[in-house]
Legacy VTK file of the C-alpha trace (Angstrom):
# vtk DataFile Version 3.0
C-alpha trace
ASCII
DATASET POLYDATA
POINTS 319 float
113.660 -60.943 114.390
117.038 -62.586 114.814
116.831 -65.491 117.226
119.660 -66.758 119.396
119.205 -70.387 120.360
121.508 -72.550 122.391
120.795 -76.117 123.487
122.693 -77.586 126.414
121.996 -81.224 127.218
123.882 -84.386 128.002
125.080 -84.262 124.399
126.989 -80.961 124.626
129.032 -79.050 127.165
127.858 -75.954 128.980
128.801 -72.743 127.206
129.506 -69.216 128.436
127.518 -67.132 125.968
124.860 -65.024 127.720
123.082 -62.305 125.721
120.994 -59.764 127.626
117.430 -60.750 128.391
117.945 -64.425 127.649
115.281 -66.924 128.753
116.544 -70.302 129.958
114.145 -73.104 128.990
114.508 -76.110 131.298
113.241 -79.547 130.252
113.640 -82.920 131.907
112.578 -86.024 130.036
112.642 -89.814 130.052
112.929 -91.020 126.444
110.030 -88.820 125.399
109.236 -89.350 121.682
107.996 -85.745 121.376
111.126 -84.054 122.725
112.625 -83.135 119.354
109.350 -81.636 118.119
109.058 -79.636 121.337
112.563 -78.181 121.035
112.090 -77.337 117.343
108.847 -75.550 118.194
110.523 -73.535 120.967
113.219 -72.455 118.524
110.695 -71.529 115.838
108.273 -69.586 118.030
110.644 -67.639 120.307
110.953 -63.953 119.406
113.967 -63.228 121.600
117.124 -65.011 122.765
116.621 -68.319 124.540
118.738 -71.227 125.664
117.249 -74.700 125.938
118.701 -76.989 128.593
117.556 -80.604 128.339
118.430 -83.492 130.653
117.422 -87.124 130.360
116.459 -88.492 133.750
118.317 -91.742 133.072
118.809 -92.514 136.758
115.164 -91.793 137.620
116.203 -89.113 140.083
112.968 -87.239 139.486
111.839 -84.003 137.885
112.577 -81.842 140.902
116.170 -83.008 141.293
116.971 -82.658 137.596
115.344 -79.250 137.174
117.181 -77.882 140.206
120.426 -79.038 138.632
119.583 -77.424 135.300
118.550 -74.187 137.025
121.982 -73.910 138.602
123.527 -74.140 135.125
121.062 -71.742 133.496
122.478 -68.441 132.201
119.187 -66.622 131.710
117.726 -64.098 134.119
114.359 -65.798 133.680
113.592 -69.520 133.815
110.871 -71.201 131.759
109.804 -74.710 132.763
107.960 -76.745 130.134
107.194 -80.413 129.562
108.948 -82.314 126.778
105.704 -82.847 124.841
104.382 -79.327 124.221
103.991 -76.657 121.545
104.102 -72.917 122.262
102.358 -70.025 120.512
104.371 -67.448 118.552
106.218 -64.925 120.691
105.559 -66.782 123.923
108.904 -65.757 125.423
108.518 -61.992 124.954
104.868 -61.974 126.073
105.711 -63.863 129.256
108.811 -61.743 129.953
106.796 -58.529 129.708
104.331 -59.825 132.315
106.900 -61.413 134.632
107.755 -59.228 137.616
110.475 -60.002 140.129
108.079 -61.860 142.449
105.716 -63.347 139.932
105.164 -66.609 138.129
103.510 -66.235 134.728
102.037 -68.867 132.436
99.782 -69.184 129.416
96.609 -71.037 128.679
96.709 -74.802 128.110
95.377 -76.495 124.993
95.534 -80.037 123.639
98.265 -81.051 121.181
97.537 -83.992 118.891
100.706 -84.649 116.853
99.025 -87.383 114.857
96.345 -84.990 113.595
96.749 -82.642 110.628
94.173 -80.284 112.137
95.276 -76.972 113.726
96.263 -77.021 117.353
92.916 -75.571 118.343
91.638 -73.340 121.115
93.254 -73.240 124.526
90.626 -74.752 126.777
92.187 -74.266 130.194
93.449 -71.222 132.026
92.795 -70.303 135.646
93.515 -72.908 138.299
92.299 -73.087 141.875
93.422 -75.102 144.872
90.910 -77.340 146.616
90.685 -77.803 150.361
93.364 -80.486 150.210
95.627 -78.098 148.209
95.371 -80.026 144.971
95.319 -78.035 141.710
92.036 -78.084 139.758
90.849 -76.287 136.644
88.450 -73.475 137.473
85.916 -74.494 134.837
83.265 -72.099 133.603
84.313 -69.359 136.009
87.455 -69.081 133.895
85.429 -67.736 130.962
84.978 -64.373 132.676
88.700 -63.690 132.418
89.455 -64.794 128.846
89.312 -61.257 127.436
91.726 -59.829 129.990
95.367 -59.679 128.985
96.386 -60.732 132.496
94.448 -62.430 135.273
95.523 -63.407 138.766
95.268 -67.155 139.311
95.078 -68.953 142.626
97.140 -71.838 141.251
98.724 -73.431 138.214
99.301 -76.917 136.851
103.087 -76.916 136.703
103.491 -76.942 132.913
104.824 -73.991 130.891
105.579 -71.351 133.553
108.195 -68.608 133.875
109.824 -66.793 136.784
112.948 -64.796 137.547
115.891 -66.986 138.465
116.416 -64.864 141.586
112.833 -65.587 142.727
113.356 -69.303 142.064
116.444 -69.245 144.268
114.779 -67.135 146.971
112.017 -69.741 147.252
114.527 -72.557 147.507
114.021 -74.114 144.105
112.001 -77.317 143.888
111.556 -79.059 147.226
113.268 -82.380 146.473
111.734 -83.976 149.578
108.347 -83.741 147.857
109.221 -86.665 145.635
110.182 -87.126 141.972
106.900 -86.343 140.188
103.555 -84.738 140.950
102.350 -81.710 142.853
104.667 -79.140 141.261
101.748 -76.836 140.460
100.519 -76.806 144.044
104.073 -76.449 145.353
104.880 -73.307 143.362
101.400 -71.820 143.711
101.678 -71.910 147.487
105.335 -70.908 147.621
104.729 -67.821 145.521
101.465 -66.497 146.932
102.362 -67.160 150.576
105.774 -65.495 150.201
104.224 -62.277 148.904
104.329 -62.995 145.165
101.657 -63.498 142.500
100.600 -65.983 139.826
99.477 -64.421 136.557
97.715 -66.038 133.613
98.796 -64.431 130.319
95.823 -64.994 128.039
97.777 -64.146 124.891
100.105 -67.132 125.321
99.164 -70.764 124.735
100.950 -73.966 125.616
99.502 -76.959 123.779
100.157 -80.116 125.793
100.191 -83.719 124.565
97.857 -85.456 126.985
98.003 -89.146 127.928
101.781 -89.195 127.469
102.080 -91.005 130.782
99.299 -93.535 130.291
99.969 -96.600 132.433
103.073 -94.803 133.755
104.765 -95.477 130.420
107.210 -92.538 130.486
107.179 -91.039 133.948
106.491 -93.703 136.596
104.345 -92.403 139.435
104.349 -94.110 142.805
100.851 -93.456 144.165
101.932 -93.859 147.765
104.787 -91.437 147.187
102.395 -89.014 145.514
100.115 -89.204 148.537
103.094 -88.417 150.750
103.923 -85.465 148.489
100.563 -83.832 149.091
100.687 -84.633 152.783
104.030 -82.804 152.989
102.597 -79.870 151.008
99.730 -79.602 153.488
102.077 -79.928 156.458
104.461 -77.234 155.225
101.586 -74.889 154.472
99.927 -75.342 157.861
103.242 -74.870 159.643
104.010 -71.704 157.627
107.276 -73.385 156.664
107.540 -72.513 152.969
110.656 -70.402 152.223
109.886 -66.767 152.963
106.261 -67.461 153.889
104.596 -64.353 155.297
100.935 -65.194 154.662
98.708 -67.976 156.022
96.885 -70.219 153.576
93.587 -68.781 154.871
94.572 -65.474 153.254
94.841 -67.158 149.867
91.442 -68.839 150.123
89.859 -65.588 151.272
91.427 -63.695 148.356
89.942 -66.064 145.786
86.784 -66.930 147.686
84.464 -65.085 145.283
86.363 -65.688 142.054
84.468 -68.859 141.140
81.117 -67.086 140.925
79.908 -67.259 144.506
76.182 -66.731 144.702
75.494 -68.211 141.269
76.313 -71.826 142.032
74.243 -74.948 142.116
74.754 -78.334 143.702
75.965 -81.123 141.438
76.091 -84.726 142.586
78.482 -87.176 140.974
79.905 -90.577 141.744
83.628 -91.033 142.261
85.644 -94.127 142.939
87.896 -93.323 145.897
90.705 -95.526 147.183
90.756 -95.557 150.958
94.200 -96.436 152.210
96.773 -94.534 154.187
96.029 -90.891 155.091
96.227 -88.528 152.154
95.735 -91.051 149.347
94.834 -89.384 146.058
92.157 -90.241 143.550
93.757 -89.122 140.283
91.783 -88.888 137.050
92.854 -90.502 133.804
93.710 -87.128 132.269
96.964 -85.783 133.768
95.359 -82.349 134.099
91.981 -83.620 135.291
90.730 -82.330 138.615
92.405 -84.210 141.452
90.666 -84.844 144.756
92.783 -85.592 147.810
91.161 -87.239 150.791
92.425 -88.269 154.195
91.217 -91.853 154.282
90.651 -93.844 157.458
93.511 -96.094 158.486
92.993 -99.734 157.622
90.374 -99.092 154.930
91.798 -100.492 151.721
88.786 -101.425 149.599
87.375 -99.536 146.656
84.078 -97.860 147.421
81.657 -95.612 145.580
80.637 -92.409 147.318
78.351 -89.575 146.371
80.208 -86.262 146.359
78.395 -82.931 146.270
80.418 -79.951 145.209
79.772 -76.371 144.170
79.814 -75.946 140.390
80.086 -72.366 139.125
77.907 -71.218 136.232
78.766 -67.817 134.788
LINES 1 320
319 0 1 2 3 4 5 6 7 8 9 10 11 12 13 14 15 16 17 18 19 20 21 22 23 24 25 26 27 28 29 30 31 32 33 34 35 36 37 38 39 40 41 42 43 44 45 46 47 48 49 50 51 52 53 54 55 56 57 58 59 60 61 62 63 64 65 66 67 68 69 70 71 72 73 74 75 76 77 78 79 80 81 82 83 84 85 86 87 88 89 90 91 92 93 94 95 96 97 98 99 100 101 102 103 104 105 106 107 108 109 110 111 112 113 114 115 116 117 118 119 120 121 122 123 124 125 126 127 128 129 130 131 132 133 134 135 136 137 138 139 140 141 142 143 144 145 146 147 148 149 150 151 152 153 154 155 156 157 158 159 160 161 162 163 164 165 166 167 168 169 170 171 172 173 174 175 176 177 178 179 180 181 182 183 184 185 186 187 188 189 190 191 192 193 194 195 196 197 198 199 200 201 202 203 204 205 206 207 208 209 210 211 212 213 214 215 216 217 218 219 220 221 222 223 224 225 226 227 228 229 230 231 232 233 234 235 236 237 238 239 240 241 242 243 244 245 246 247 248 249 250 251 252 253 254 255 256 257 258 259 260 261 262 263 264 265 266 267 268 269 270 271 272 273 274 275 276 277 278 279 280 281 282 283 284 285 286 287 288 289 290 291 292 293 294 295 296 297 298 299 300 301 302 303 304 305 306 307 308 309 310 311 312 313 314 315 316 317 318
């Protein structure tokens, strides 16, 4: 099928060409070595017309600020947000468009991309995402296996990588909340915005986004201020509790009730593990080494700043 590709970045001026049904791909990056491979893959795997808008965050304004700016320039009726170190499966754009309603966010499964390996990209390991009590996004684990054979599955949350929505819905929900900080928490932000405003999140099992993990090891590419990240999640919790998200018509309790049984309630067992938790200001996060690893957010006591080991019991679903 004939593809129509247009790349707008700091290296070329914005054009006026807008074919029907175009998907605007929005990417922000900071000297990412995998950017070119990502763009070439998007061009090769798209089945319909797309435009790719790329912006280098040279001034370290943050992902939210830059993506909002690109969204205002986008010509497509649908927006697709993807990291600058990913590979997409063939026909990703058409498959996501077909599933994307006016009030929906759609995304594919997540796999691991290893550019240095000659082996195939491999199976997509991750799909459904849930929100924990502190509203952090976590993979759903084995409960996800029950939904792999469905073409579409409702998901409580998403990670914030490789998702599509109508531009009108993006604007209705106010775009990215720039007060949430430059990086982190975008999955939780859009999960809550969409569900609580009467929309849906849908996992499209036929689409895969392979992600290059450990790209931000030691904050090499995208510097993360841990205190700022803690403040991000505190603001997310505050907005949710105050029913202050744009267009919010549902309480967060509704969302937890809706997905209360989805993790295999009644077939769980207790698992005890040891975590190292940093106790500092309220809302400090304990973030795993893997950027998509489960994140636990705790409200720590004021004045406690030492590292401690605690035993955490949680429900682990077995399906």
